[in-house]
N, C-alpha and C positions, 0 to 999 in steps of 0.2 A: 282544427289544429292537430297535428300528429306529433308523436314524441320526438321525431327526428328534426322537426322544424321549429320547435318551441324555443323562444328566447326568453330568458329570465332577467329581470333587472339586476344590476350590480348589487352585491350583498356587502353590508358592513362586516368587517373582519371580527373574529371572535375576541380579539384584544380590545375592541372598542366597547364590548358589552358592559363592563363596569361603569365606564363613563356615561354610557347611554342610560343605564338604570339610574345613575345619580341625577342626570338631567331630567329624566322622566319625573323624578320626585321634586326637583328644585328649579329647573329652567327648561321648560318644554319648548320654548321658542328657539333656544340655542341648539337643542337636540335636532329640530327640523332644519334650521339654517345650516348647521355643520354638515349634516348628512347630504344636503343638496350641493353645498360647496365642494365636497370631496368626491361625490359620486355622480352628480348630474341630476337630470330631471326625473329619473325613475330610480328608486332605491328600495331594496329590501332591508329594513332595519330590524336586526335581531337583538332583542333586549330580553334576556332570560328566556322564559318559555314562550314568549310572544314574538311573532314576526309581523311587522307592519309594512305594508306596501305604500310608499309615499310617491305620489305623482305630482309634478309641478309645472306642467305646460298647459296653456289655455285649451289646447285640443284635448288633453286628458280630462280637464274639468268639464268640458262640454260633453264628452262621452259618458262620464260617470253620473253627472248631475242632470243631463237632459236626454241625450240620444239613447242611452240604455239604462235610464233611471230605474226601470222596473226590476232590474237585476241587483239593485243596491239598496239594502235596508239600513236603517240607522245603526251606527257602530259604537266603537269604544268611546267611553266618556258619556255620550248621550244615553246609551243603554244603562250605564251605571247610575245615572240620575233617576232611574225608575224607583229606587227606594224612597225618594222624596216626592217625585212628581207623578208617580204612577203612570197610567196610560193616558197622558195628556197629549196635546198636539205635537210637542217636541219629541216624544218618545214612541208614539203609537205607529202602527203600520197597517197596510191593507185597507180593508173596508172601514175599519174603525177610524183610521186617520182620515179617509175620504169623507166620512160622515161628519167628523169634527170640523174639517176644513169647510164643508158646505155650510155648517151651522154658523161659523164665525166670520166667513168671508164678507157677508153683507155689511157687517159693522165697519169694514174698512173701505167701503166704496167711496169714490171721490165726492159724491154728493153729500154723504154723511160727514166726511172729514171736513169739507168746506163749512158745513153747518156748525162744527165743533171748534173751528179756528178761534173764535172769541174766547172759549174756555181755555185753550192753550195759551192765548195771549194774557189772560188774567193771571194764570199761574206764573208766567214769565215775569210779569210786572211785580207780582207778590214776591218772587225770588229777589228781584233787584231791590225792593224795599227792605227785605230782610238783610241782604248784604250791605246796603247803605248804612243800616243801623250799626254795623260792625266796623265801619271805616275808622281807621286810626286806632283800633283796639286790639291789634295783634292778628295773627293768621286765623283764618277760618278754614275748615276742611271742606273744600268745594266738592269733593266726591260725595260727601255726606249730604251737602245741600242739593246736589244734582239728583241724588236718590229721592230726597223728599219732593223735589219738583216733579220728577217723572211719575212718582206714585200719585201725586196730586192730579196730574194730567190724566193718568190712567183712570182714576176714580171718576173724574168729571166727564171724560169722553166715552169710556167703554162700559162703566159699571153703574153710572147714574147714582154715585154715592161719594161721600167725602172720606178719602182714605187717610187724611192727615190724622184722624183719630186713632189709626192703627200704627202706632209709632214703633212697634216691634217687628214690622215686616222686613225692614232692611237687614237687621241683625239675623233674623231667621233665615233669610236667603243666603247670607254670607256663610252660615253654618251648613246650609244645604250644599253650596258649592265646595266647601272644604271636604265634606263627606263624599261627594261625587268623585272628586279627584283622588281621595284615599281609596275608594272602592276601585277606581280605575287602575292605580298602580299596584294594588294588592290582588287584582283580578277577582274581587268580591269574596276573597278567602277569609277576610277578617270579620268575625261575627259582630253585628252591630251592638250587641249587649255588652261587649268588653268595655271596661271603665276608662278608656282613653279620653282625653279632653275633647278631641274632635268628635268621637262617637257620642259622648255625653251631650255636647252642644247640639248635635244633630237630633238626638232623641227629643230633647226639649223643643227644638225648632219644629219638628214634625207635629208635635202636639199643639204648639202654638199656631201653626198654619191651619190645622184642623179647626181650632177655635175661631180663627179669623174668618174662615169660609163659613162656618156655622153662623157667626154674627152677621155676615153679609147676607146670607140667605134669610135669616130672621128679620133683618131690616128691610128686605126687599118689598117695595110697595108699587112697582110699576104696574100700570093698567094694561088693558087689552091693546094689542098692537104695538107695544113698546119694542123698540129694536136695538136696545143696548145689549151688550154681550151677556150680562148676567141674566136678563130676561130670556134671551135666546137659548142659553145653556140650560136653564131650568125648564123651559118649554120642551126642549128636545129630550131631556131626561125623563119626562113624564111617560114616554113610551116604554120605559123599563119597568116590568112588573115587580121585580124583586126590590123591596125598599132598601135593603142594604147595598145591593148593586147600584141602585139609583143614587144613593148618597155618595158612594165611592166614585161614581162617574162624575158627579157635580164637583166633588172635591178635587179630583185629578185635573179636570179641565180648568177650574178656577185658579188652583195653585200654579199651574203652568202659565196661565194668562197673566197672573200677577208677576211671575218671574220674568217672562219674555217681554211683558209690556213696559217694564221700567228699566231692566238691567242694561240692555244694549244701548239705549239712548243716554242713560246716565254715564256710561263708560265713554261714549263718543263725546259728550259735552266736556267731560274732564280732560280728555286728550286734546280737544280743540282749544280749551283755555290754556293748557300747558304749551301747545305749539304756538299759539298767538303771542304768548309772553316771550317765548324763545326767539321769535322772529320779528324784530322791530319794524314798524311800519304797517304790519298786517292789521293791528288793532285800529290804527288811524284810518286805514282804508275802509274797514267795516263800519267804523263810526261815521265817516263821511257819507257812506252809502245809506246808513240808517237815518241820519239827519235829513238827507235829501228825499228819501222815500217816505219816511214816517213822520218827520217833524217831531213834535212832542207827544204824539198820540200812540196808542197801542197798535200793534200790527193787525192787519186783517188778512183774510185768505187771498184777496186780490194782490196784496203786497208781495206774496211769495215769489212771484215771477219777476218782480223788480229787484229783489234782493239777490242779484246774480253773483256778486263777489262773495257775499256771505255764504251762499250755497256752495260755491267752489271751495271755500275754506273747509266746510263740513265734508265735502267729497274727498278732498285731499287728506283730511284727518282720518277718514275711514280707509283710505288707501294705506297709510302708514300704520295705523292702529285699528284694524277692523275688529269690532266688538266680537263678531263671530269669526274667530281666528282659525278655527279648524272645522272641517266638515268630514266627520268620520262615517264610513260606510262598511258594510259587510257584503261581499259578493255571494249571491245566492247560487249562482251557477258559474262554472269557469268562464273566463272571458279573455279578451285581448285588449290591452290599453297601450296605445302608442307602439304597437308591435311586440309588446311584452306579454307573456302568458301570466294570467292571474288565476290560481286555483279556486274552486268553489270553497266558500267558508273563509276566504282571506279577509283580513282587516285592511281596508283601503282608505287612505287619507288624502284629501285635497286640502291644502293649507293656504287660505287667502293671505295670511301674513307674509309668506315667502313668495307666493304667486304675484303679489302686488309689488314685489321688489325685483322682478326680472329685468336685467339691463336691456334686453332686446324689446321690452315693452315700454320701459320708462327710462328716459335719459337721466343720469345721475339719480338713481332711484331712492337713495337715502335722504335726499334733500327735500325739504318742505317747499312745495311750489304749487299754490292753488291755480296758477295759470294753466296747468296741465289740463284743467277741465273747462277751459274756454271753449265755446262751441266750435271754433275753427280748428281745434287741435284734437278732436275726438274721432274724426272720420276714419283714420287709418288704424285705429286701435282694435285689436282682436276683441270680440264681444265678451269673451271669457277671461280676459286679462285683468278684469276688475269685477269682483263679485262680493262686495261687502254684505249683501243681503242673501247670499247663496244664489242659486239659479235653478232653472227647471221647475217641475211641478211643486217642489218644496221651497221655492223662493219665499222669503219672509212675507207673510200676509200683511204685516203692519209697517212695511217700509215707507209708504207715503206719509203716514202719521208721524213716524220717527223723523223723517226729513223735515217736515213742517215744524215739529217741536224743536229740533236742534237749531234750525235757521232762525226761528223767532227768538229763542232764548239768547243765542249768540249776538243777534242784532241789538236787542234791548240792553244787554249787559255792556257791550262795547260803546253804545251811545251814551249811557249814563254813568259808567264806572270804569275803572282800570284795575285789573287784578294782576298781581305780580307774585312770583314765587319768592320765598325768603332767600336771601343770598346763599349760594352754595347748594341749594336743594336741587336734587335731580329726581324726576319721576321715573320709577322702574316699572315696566309692564309685568303683570302677573297673569299667566295664561291659565285661567280656570274655565268654567263653562262659558264665560265671556272674558274678554281681555281687559281686565281692570287695572287701576293704578295701585300698586302694592302699598298698603299702609295709609291710603288716603292721599289727598292733594292739598297741602296747606298753601293758602294764598292770602296775601295782604290786600285789603280793599281800599281803594282811593276813589274819591269823587272827581269828576271832570267838569 
């Protein structure tokens, strides 16, 4: 590329900077959506001292995440999570990341997930039993229940332990997300020791997460040949000669696994129940399918391929409300994306939330329509028009377990219960490290 031929993406005007800074603090989804609506699929968003390069075409996603992935390291937001997560799988780079990925990948092999399906089903049935006990007694926060469920699944399937005893995990990670977003918007300029509420909660959360990891390691009793994630992380860390570095390595990897292993699926389940309630008839179709496939028993791994409509509902939920709503990267060397020059060191954003709403990829993209994912409607879709789990070498390693979990839970809930929002309540998305429901999701429980 030469200086005379370089094209630069359209730039947001200086007059837009105050509004963008406000949205960066309060409504990051609006910030992304507005920039694309006004400037197209490639935008330079200038917000204060920061310039963000937002790209919103499937070809752009393919280039950044797959074709030239080596040039793009983790970026804004994820880097700022390092204060809490350290150098875990979500934030690490290079050989450290490759080693962590090699360590954890076998835990998510199809063979092992199939063997753990019964544990997922037991947690799903236990959730239904808890919800049934609340029928007719006023709203229950389903977002909180979903967090408890996904932590239970994580403990059973990946850590060979019961995480229900660690009832502070959900609150601790909420504090972590709040701090990561504060660090992002302040560019890490705010010392963590300042006595603001967010900072104070985060300091307590970091200590609590350290205690939880210590207790998990102390309780660990797996024998030789154990292939759960905790055993593999501990075995891999044995090669670290420095005890303090070894302890920090175990802590970083387990804290990251705890967050990533429950947060995204809990978010997806909350949005799925919200959308099912908002779209009459969907719950009945899921229920009819569950009754036909499962009868009165718990689901098994073999049932997953028969719960086709339920799977389509989960996929459409992740299109509209992808838990991983933003994929931030930093260009290591200058590059060209979609014909536009990107300088070295630039913050590059791929936003699944906006990418999944492109009218040329999805007819009436704001409408909830699970039939989009019927097998005969997938052939002509761009491979990178739908990336709820990311793409390329950094694609989510736990995507298959997450899908199994979401489909099983949605099926048994729809079969046995009906969950409805209180009249007038509207769920509002909150773009943090994941796309969660702001303030929780109150739902009334009815038996069927």
